[in-house]
C-alpha positions, 0 to 999 in steps of 0.5 A, spaced: 718 530 096 723 536 098 731 535 098 731 537 105 727 531 107 731 526 102 737 529 106 734 528 113 732 520 111 739 519 108 743 522 114 739 518 119 742 512 117 748 515 114 750 520 119 754 526 115 759 527 122 762 520 120 765 523 114 773 524 114 775 531 115 778 532 108 771 529 105 766 533 100 760 529 103 752 532 103 749 536 099 754 539 094 749 542 089 742 544 089 736 548 094 734 544 100 727 547 099 727 544 091 722 538 090 724 532 087 721 527 083 726 522 080 733 521 083 739 518 079 744 513 083 751 512 081 758 511 083 761 517 080 758 524 078 761 524 071 759 528 065 756 522 062 752 521 068 750 528 068 748 528 061 744 521 062 741 524 068 739 530 064 736 526 058 732 521 064 729 528 067 732 526 073 732 532 079 737 529 083 743 525 083 746 521 089 753 519 088 759 515 092 765 519 089 765 527 090 769 532 086 775 532 089 777 531 096 778 537 100 775 544 098 776 547 091 775 555 090 773 556 084 767 554 079 768 556 072 768 553 065 776 552 065 776 546 069 772 539 069 769 540 076 767 547 074 764 544 068 760 539 071 758 543 077 755 548 072 751 543 068 748 541 074 746 548 076 744 550 069 740 544 069 737 545 076 739 538 078 741 537 085 748 533 087 748 529 094 754 525 095 755 520 101 763 518 101 767 516 107 761 516 112 757 511 107 764 507 108 764 507 116 756 506 116 753 499 117 749 495 112 754 498 106 759 495 101 763 491 104 757 487 107 754 486 100 761 483 098 761 479 105 755 476 104 755 475 096 762 471 098 758 467 103 763 469 109 761 468 116 764 470 123 763 478 121 768 483 125 770 490 123 776 490 120 778 497 122 775 500 128 776 508 127 770 510 130 764 509 136 758 512 137 759 517 144 753 517 148 750 523 152 745 523 158 740 528 158 737 531 163 731 534 164 726 538 168 718 537 166 712 539 170 708 533 171 703 535 166 708 534 160 711 528 163 708 524 157 709 529 151 716 531 153 718 524 154 715 521 147 718 527 143 725 526 145 725 518 144 721 519 137 727 524 136 732 519 137 734 518 145 733 513 149 735 507 145 739 502 149 741 495 145 734 492 142 730 497 146 727 503 144 724 509 148 728 508 155 728 513 160 728 514 168 724 519 171 723 522 178 719 527 182 722 533 186 720 540 186 723 546 182 723 553 184 724 559 180 722 567 180 720 570 173 723 577 172 720 583 168 719 581 162 718 574 162 712 570 160 712 565 165 707 558 163 706 558 171 708 563 176 707 571 177 712 576 175 717 577 182 713 571 186 718 565 188 714 559 185 715 552 187 712 547 182 712 539 182 716 537 177 720 531 174 727 529 172 727 525 166 734 522 164 735 519 158 741 517 153 742 520 146 747 518 141 752 524 138 748 524 132 741 525 135 743 531 140 740 537 136 734 533 134 733 531 141 734 537 144 729 541 138 724 536 140 725 537 147 724 545 146 718 544 142 714 541 147 716 543 153 711 548 156 716 553 159 719 559 156 726 557 159 727 550 159 731 547 164 736 541 162 743 538 162 747 534 158 753 530 160 758 526 156 758 519 159 764 514 159 760 509 154 760 508 147 756 504 142 756 501 135 763 501 133 765 503 126 770 503 121 772 501 115 772 494 112 770 487 114 773 481 116 770 474 116 771 466 114 770 461 108 766 455 111 772 451 109 779 453 107 778 454 099 784 455 094 786 462 092 784 460 086 777 458 087 777 465 091 779 469 086 773 466 081 768 467 086 770 474 087 770 475 079 763 472 079 760 476 084 763 482 083 761 481 075 769 482 073 772 480 067 779 480 071 783 481 077 790 482 079 792 478 085 798 476 090 799 469 092 800 462 090 793 460 086 794 453 089 795 456 096 788 454 101 786 460 105 780 462 110 780 468 114 779 474 109 779 482 110 775 486 105 775 494 104 772 496 098 775 502 094 782 504 096 784 500 102 792 499 102 792 504 107 790 499 112 795 493 110 798 494 117 792 492 120 791 486 115 798 483 117 796 485 125 790 481 124 794 475 121 788 474 115 790 470 109 787 475 104 786 482 103 781 484 098 781 491 096 782 495 090 788 500 088 794 496 090 800 499 088 807 495 086 811 496 093 804 494 097 804 488 093 811 486 094 810 488 102 804 483 102 808 478 098 814 478 104 809 478 109 805 471 106 799 476 105 795 474 099 792 480 095 786 480 090 786 487 087 779 487 085 779 495 082 777 501 086 770 501 081 770 493 081 769 493 089 765 500 090 760 499 083 755 496 087 754 502 092 748 503 088 745 497 091 746 501 098 743 507 095 736 503 093 736 499 099 736 506 103 731 510 099 726 504 098 721 507 104 721 513 100 716 510 095 713 516 092 721 517 088 722 515 082 729 511 082 734 511 076 740 506 077 746 508 073 746 503 067 752 507 063 758 508 067 764 503 066 771 502 069 775 507 066 781 503 066 781 497 061 786 492 060 787 489 052 
């Protein structure tokens, strides 16, 4: 399978436009026309992972964490990042990263943790984005209505809730006069033409605009296609970071900690709060979620599960009466390989290799 086809599949589920502006996501190394047979899935594309991928004959690595945040200006052997990139290039291994766009998408890391902990009444913790809808209006000769309608809907237009291929159309008359140098599908040069046409309307989510317009232009018979695009006052699918939910019954903080350790396969966690306190409303944000502490206070959650908790955040949480479980950045995100496995499952011609060598680089005695 070509890399470009793998990327198209990934980004239809994890749109690249959802990434933060500072992030490095997408194809960081590789040729989109390269053929891929084996894909290596990992949290971090470390040097050890690259060497393991080489040994196992992988053609491509898909990772959650990029090399640095923001841009880097040089690729050479004097830096660790440069050494990694050179090794990938020298061994013809592509590197693709889905990071904050994955964190913002549905059915990802936080949902796995949520379900493993047996929580219910799921809601979004921090809403940062909702998918903007646009209205496409196109004018089509009657003979090509069905071709155009099917093409644009198959490309991603026309989804309303649980319904697909939604559209509206109305008959009318289109006029045009072909000028010199044109090759009209209907009509003669210099003669005003009146054609029975159909006005077709449908909605498009922001991430599907390019594919829908490409499909429209490909099947429409006219040399110059008349269509309009409107931004409408409607959004769908609110997205953001983290989830909130409830345990079925109040549980002690100690028992919740033990569940976190068990479900995330952790030997230890750090925490803030009294072990015998009973809690029920939980917020989860995998990775480094302490930037959202104010949201935890505002939503009056009992416990916030995240990673990378610094000392002053811990003292603030204590003063606010918020319990914290620091399950570490690695501990809360290592399960991203499960997300990637599920995502790639329909591409059954690929050989999937799951990282078995990586461990949390932070150790405790």
